[in-house]
C-alpha positions as CSV (number, residue, x, y, z in Angstrom):
1,X,-16.4,3.1,57.2
2,X,-14.8,0.6,59.5
3,X,-14.0,-1.7,56.6
4,X,-12.3,1.2,54.7
5,X,-10.3,2.0,57.8
6,X,-9.1,-1.5,58.3
7,X,-8.2,-2.1,54.6
8,X,-5.4,0.4,54.9
9,X,-2.4,-1.5,56.1
10,X,-1.1,1.4,58.2
11,X,-4.4,1.8,60.0
12,X,-4.6,-1.9,60.8
13,X,-1.0,-1.9,62.1
14,X,-1.6,1.1,64.3
15,X,-4.8,-0.5,65.7
16,X,-2.9,-3.7,66.5
17,X,-0.1,-1.8,68.2
18,X,-2.4,0.4,70.2
19,X,-4.4,-2.6,71.4
20,X,-1.2,-4.5,72.4
21,X,0.0,-1.4,74.4
22,X,-3.4,-1.1,76.1
23,X,-3.4,-4.8,77.0
24,X,0.1,-4.5,78.5
25,X,-0.9,-1.3,80.5
26,X,-4.2,-2.9,81.7
27,X,-2.4,-6.1,82.9
28,X,0.3,-4.1,84.7
29,X,-2.0,-1.6,86.5
30,X,-3.8,-3.9,88.9
31,X,-6.3,-5.5,86.5
32,X,-4.3,-8.7,86.3
33,X,-6.6,-10.8,88.5
34,X,-9.7,-9.7,86.6
35,X,-8.0,-10.4,83.2
36,X,-6.8,-13.8,84.4
37,X,-10.3,-14.7,85.7
38,X,-11.8,-13.8,82.3
39,X,-9.1,-15.8,80.5
40,X,-9.7,-18.9,82.6
41,X,-13.5,-18.7,82.5
42,X,-15.1,-21.9,81.1
43,X,-17.6,-21.8,78.3
44,X,-19.3,-25.0,77.4
45,X,-21.4,-26.5,74.7
46,X,-23.0,-29.4,76.4
47,X,-24.4,-31.0,73.2
48,X,-20.9,-31.3,71.8
49,X,-19.2,-32.1,75.1
50,X,-17.0,-29.0,74.8
51,X,-15.9,-27.3,77.9
52,X,-13.0,-25.0,77.1
53,X,-11.6,-21.8,78.6
54,X,-11.7,-18.5,76.8
55,X,-8.0,-18.9,75.9
56,X,-8.7,-22.3,74.3
57,X,-11.8,-21.1,72.4
58,X,-9.9,-18.1,71.0
59,X,-6.9,-20.2,70.1
60,X,-9.1,-22.7,68.2
61,X,-11.0,-19.9,66.5
62,X,-7.8,-18.2,65.3
63,X,-6.3,-21.4,64.0
64,X,-9.5,-22.2,62.1
65,X,-9.7,-18.7,60.7
66,X,-6.0,-18.8,59.6
67,X,-6.5,-22.1,57.7
68,X,-9.7,-20.7,56.2
69,X,-7.7,-17.7,54.8
70,X,-5.0,-20.0,53.5
71,X,-7.5,-22.2,51.8
72,X,-9.2,-19.2,50.2
73,X,-5.8,-17.8,49.0
74,X,-4.9,-21.2,47.5
75,X,-8.3,-21.4,45.7
76,X,-7.8,-17.9,44.3
77,X,-4.3,-18.8,43.0
78,X,-5.6,-22.0,41.4
79,X,-8.5,-20.2,39.7
80,X,-6.5,-17.2,38.4
81,X,-3.6,-19.4,37.2
82,X,-6.1,-21.5,35.3
83,X,-7.6,-18.4,33.7
84,X,-4.2,-17.0,32.8
85,X,-3.1,-20.3,31.3
86,X,-6.2,-20.3,29.1
87,X,-5.5,-16.8,28.0
88,X,-1.9,-17.6,27.1
89,X,-3.0,-20.8,25.2
90,X,-5.6,-18.7,23.2
91,X,-3.0,-16.1,22.4
92,X,-0.2,-18.5,21.4
93,X,-2.0,-21.7,20.4
94,X,1.2,-23.3,18.9
95,X,3.3,-22.7,22.0
96,X,4.3,-25.6,24.3
97,X,4.2,-23.8,27.7
98,X,6.0,-26.7,29.5
99,X,8.9,-26.6,27.1
100,X,9.1,-22.8,27.3
101,X,9.2,-22.8,31.1
102,X,11.9,-25.5,31.1
103,X,14.0,-23.6,28.6
104,X,13.6,-20.3,30.4
105,X,14.5,-21.8,33.8
106,X,17.6,-23.5,32.4
107,X,18.7,-20.3,30.6
108,X,18.3,-21.7,27.1
109,X,16.3,-18.6,26.1
110,X,18.5,-15.8,25.0
111,X,17.6,-12.2,25.8
112,X,17.1,-11.5,22.1
113,X,14.4,-14.1,21.9
114,X,12.2,-12.5,24.6
115,X,9.8,-11.1,22.0
116,X,8.9,-14.6,20.7
117,X,5.6,-16.2,21.9
118,X,7.6,-19.1,23.4
119,X,9.6,-16.8,25.7
120,X,6.6,-14.6,26.5
121,X,4.9,-17.5,28.3
122,X,7.9,-17.4,30.7
123,X,6.9,-14.0,32.1
124,X,3.7,-15.4,33.5
125,X,4.6,-18.9,34.5
126,X,8.2,-19.2,35.4
127,X,9.6,-16.3,37.5
128,X,13.3,-16.5,38.3
129,X,14.1,-18.5,41.5
130,X,15.8,-17.0,44.4
131,X,19.5,-16.6,43.6
132,X,18.9,-17.1,39.8
133,X,19.9,-14.5,37.3
134,X,16.9,-12.8,35.8
135,X,16.9,-13.3,32.1
136,X,14.6,-10.3,31.6
137,X,16.9,-7.9,33.4
138,X,19.8,-8.5,30.9
């Protein structure tokens, strides 16, 4: 139930906003010394010679979590791109995808040629760059 609640972007945004407001209210209502004491509390792992404050532990955790998510997203992109590339090659075995992408990005593919297998590969692998005219929209 909590997972369903948090997967809706609006709910997650409202939760983040409410927690930020509660934190500001708590800090400004006289709880500042207790909050500062908790933030500056030291937690140590003696075996690893780590003695960090709660702020440092949370900072390190969130940095590691961020890069974990970035790595997982990159892996997903590489895996699905490879699968899509295999599907396009199976569908159009005689098409040179590199040549098609180059022609499409340099606007050598006319709008009337968009139904050919060579130009169809452009839809998946060569989206228009920022500021470029979209060949498909013509």
